Each structure stands twice: as structure tokens, then as C-alpha cells.
N, C-alpha and C positions, 0 to 999 in steps of 0.2 A: 663389390666384386662378385662375379658369377660363381656358381658352385664348381664349374669346370676350371676356372682360374685358380680357385682355392685347391682343388685336387691336384693340379699340375704343380702348384707351389709346394704342397706336402710331399709329392713324389720327389721333387728336386731336393728338398731338404733331407729326406730320408736317404737318398742316394749319396749325398755329400757326407752325411753322418756315418754311413756304413763304410764309405771309401776311406775316411780319415782315421778309422779305428784299426785298419789293417796295415801292419808294417811291411816294408819291402821284403824283409827276410821271410815273413809268413807266406808271401806270394812267390817266393823263389827268385826275387829280383835283387840286384845289387843296390845298396843304399846310395853310394856316390858321395863325394865330399861336399857338395853344395846344396844338399836337399834342405829346403826350408818348409815345404808343405808337410803338414802332419799326415801320416799314413801314405796312401798311394796318390800319385798324380792322376789327372783325368786321362792323359794319354796311356798310362799304364793299365787303367781299368779297361779302356777301349781295346788295347792290345790283348789283354787276357780274355776278354769276351768276344774278340774278333768282330768288333763293330767300328765304324768310322769315328775318328777323334772329334771331328766337327759335329757329327750327329750326337755323340754322347755329351758333348759340351752343351748343345742346345737342350738336351734333356735335363741337365742340371741347372739350366737357365730358365726352366719352366716354359720353354717354347711350345707352341701348339703343333705337336707332331704326334703321329701315330706310332705305337709300340706294339710289335707282334709278340705272340707268346714265345716264339723261338728266341727272340732277343732277350726277353725277360728271363727265360730259363738260363741263357748264357750269362747274363748279369748276376743272377742269383748264385751261380757257381763261382764266378770271378770274385764276388764280394763275400763269399763264404757264409751265406745266409743260412740260419737254421730254419726249421719248419715254420715257426711262427713268423719269422721275418720274411720268408718267401711268400707266405700267404698274404702278408701285409703289402708286399711289393706288387703282387698281381691285383690286389684290391685297389690300390692307389692308381694303378695304370688302367683300371676299368676293363681288365682282360681276364677271361676265365683260364685257370690253370688246368691244362689237359692231363697233367700227372700230379695231382695234389699229394702232399706228404702222407695223408692218412690212407692213401691207396698204395703207395709205393715204398714207404720207409718204415712203417710201424709194424713191429713183430710182436704178436701177442705174448703176454707174460708166460703162458704155458709152454710156448715153443722155446723161450729163453731158458726156462727151467729144464727142458729136455736137453738143450745144448750143454748145460752145466752137468747134468746127470751122465752124459756120454763121456765125460772126461775119465781117463786120460786120452781117449780117442779124439783126434781133431774133428771138429764139426762146425758147420757154418750154414747160414741161410743166405742165398743169393737170389736175385730176380733174373729174368731172362736176359737182361742187359749186362749181366755179370757184376752188378753192384753188390757189394758185400753188406748185407743189411744187419746181420748179427753173427756173432761167433763166440766160441768158448775160448778159454785161456790157452789151450794147447794149439788150436788153429791160429790164434793171434800171434804165436811165435814160431809157427811152422816154417814160413818162408822169409819173413821179416817181422819187425815189431809193428803190427798194425795199429796199436794204440798210439804210436808216435806219429802216425800219418794223419793229415787232415781228412775229415769225413769225405770230402768230394774226391779224394784220391783213392778211396777204398773200393776199387773196381779192378777185378782180375785182369781184364783186357788192358786197362791203363798201366797197371803195375808190370804185367808181362812184357810190355813194350818200352817202358820208360824208367823203371826202378832197378838200379844196378844190383841191389841186394836180392830182390825178388827174382831177377833173371838168373843170378848166380846159383840160386837154390834149385833151378830146374835143369837137371842133366839132360833131359829130352826136350829142351825148350824149342828147338827149331820146328819139330813136328807138332809140338803142342800148340804153338801160336798159329801155325797154319790151320789146324783143326778149329781152334777157337775163332779165328777170323771167319772160317766157313760157316760155323754155327751161328755166329753173330749176324752174318748176311742172311742166313736162312730165317732166323727169328725176326729180323728187322722187316721182312716182307709184310708182316702184319702190323707194323708200327711206323710206316713210312712218313706219316704226317705228324708224328708226335715229337715235340721239341726236344725232349730229353734224349731221345735216340739220335736225332740229328745233331744235337750239341756234342754228344760223345763221339760220334763219327767225325765231326769236324775237328774236335780236339785231338783225336788220334791221328788224323791225316796231317794236321799241322805239326805234331810233335815227332812223328816217326816215319822216316822214309821206308823202313822195312814194312810197316803196316800198309802204307800206300801201295807198295808193290804187291803184297798179298791181296789187298782189297781189289785191285784191278784184275785179278785172275777170275773173279766171279765164281769161285768155288762155293758150294753149299754142302752142309752136312747136318745130321741130327745128333743130338746128345746121346751118348751111350755110356753105361757104367763100364769102367775099365781099370786096369792097373795103373798106378801112378807112382813115380819116384821123386823124392826130394832130398837134396843135400842140405841138411840142417847145420848151421854153423856151430851149434852147441853139442849135438850128439851124433853127427855124421849122416850117412846115407840111410834113408827110410823108404820102405816099399809098402804100398797100400793097395787094397781093392776099394775103389770108390763106389758108394751106393747113394743114389739120389732119389729123393721122394718129393714129388710135386705137391705143394700145399694148396694149389688152386686147380680147378678143372682143366684149364689150359696151361701153357708154359708160362706161369707167373713165378711166384716165389718157390724156391726149392730148398729142402733140407738135405744137405750133403754130409755124409759121414765117411771118414777114412779109416778103414779097418786094417790093422797090420797083417801083412802077408806071411810073416815069419816071426820066429821067436826073437831074433835080433831087433826087428822093428818094434815088437811089443815092448821089449826091455828099453829100447830107445825112447819111445813116447812116454813110458813111465818115468824115465830119468828126466826127460824134458819137462814133464809135469811137475816133478819134484823141484827142479831148478826154478821154475816159474813161481811156485809157492814160496820157496825159500827167499826169492828175490822180492817178494811182496807184490 
């Protein structure tokens, strides 16, 4: 066999193994009474990654077809691959990853220590795409339980449009999501060809009619530090001044800190922090 045939076979086997390890429940799908396939079905992976069922089947059959970086990015998300698995997927496909994990998801240990030292103030690191790359314990329970969410869903845009608990914690949600969408469009102008940006856009358009309506307005806006309010289910209404510090020369990763605006909020975040510690 040629090296190319071996590579396609390895890619097919890897995709099957990753598909079979994911339960329907993990992917937010019903199990159904007659499921015999371990993990997800091929058509479910195709649906989650928004590619054709026949095309994905050919891929698992090691057919001689070309795979774009955009499709690989979508498959990586649908199959919940970690950084090492994503790199392996792109290597087997013979395609360069335009947004490798070491550039987009790794937060230096020193920044993580800073996040911990800022407690009880909520703080997190996001990239320009609103992916939440790291966060301290207080931020992790500010709007919902981030630790309980899969890594691919830890994106403020995604949560603000699709997660009921996150949405319920935003008393000013309507205006907030309008501005977030405008900022996302403004930032995406510099990333139009990047698969990760296009995949998030496609995922949001597929999941939310509200997002589609806002996206079609073509509004743009820049990020500014401002007051923010959240209704926390454990300690009630909290009011903050948000301060963002860019960690890169351009709009890349950003360290965001939420400073209490008043004594009630200060007491509230201290109480929230105590509850988190007490709960382990």
C-alpha cells in the first residue's frame, strides 16, 4: 500500500474511534430505544459538524477525498477532541491547522496564578472570539457552572444565545447580546479566512434565530470597559465595573476582571467565594 493509502486508513480509524467514545447524551442528543452503535452514529457526527452524511461516510471509509481545514475544525469540535487529538487529526489529514492549540488555548501558568490571586473578584481570560480560555473559581460560578460544561461550549457568545442558565443571569441581556454580536462582527473582519471563526459563526447561525437576526443587521462596535450586572442564583444581583487588559499587541487574549461597584456586590462575591470553597 502507498503511504497515502495508509494515511487515509489511519484517519478513518481515528475518526471512528473518537466517534464511538462519545455518548449521545454528551452531544446533547436523545439516545433512542434501538441504538446499537457504540457512541454516535455517522449521521449524528455529520449533523453536529454540518457536513454531508455521504461525505463523512466516505471519510470513515478511507476514500480518496480532500478535507479542508474548515471541515477539520468542525469535526474537531463535534468529536470533542482535546489539543493533542486535534493536532493528530490535522496531521493525518495532511492539512495545516491555522489555529493550533498552542496559539489559541494555552494560558501561561503565571496568568493562571494571577486569576487565582484576584479572588474573590471574578476574572477570566478570553480571546477575541469570546472563547473562555481560563477563569478563577468565582467567575466559574458567576453566571452558571462553567466546570459542568464541555470545553467547546465555554464561549460567551454561544452561552449568551443558547444556555438558559447563562441567559437568566443577564438582566440586560437584550442589549448585551446586540453589542456582543456587533463586536464579534468587527473582530471577525481580521479573521475571515480562519476556520475556527467561521465554524463558530456557522454554529451560532444554526442554533439561534435571534443571533441570525442580529448578525444580518451588520452592526459593528469596539470593546469598551463598562458596568455589568448579573443575577447570580446563589447570592442575587451583582454589579461590577469590567476592566479588560489585552495580553497580546492586537485583540488576542484578554484578561478581564469584574470589580464590585458597591458594598452589596462586594459582600455578595465574598459570599459566593465562600460557598464555592465550602462546596469543594
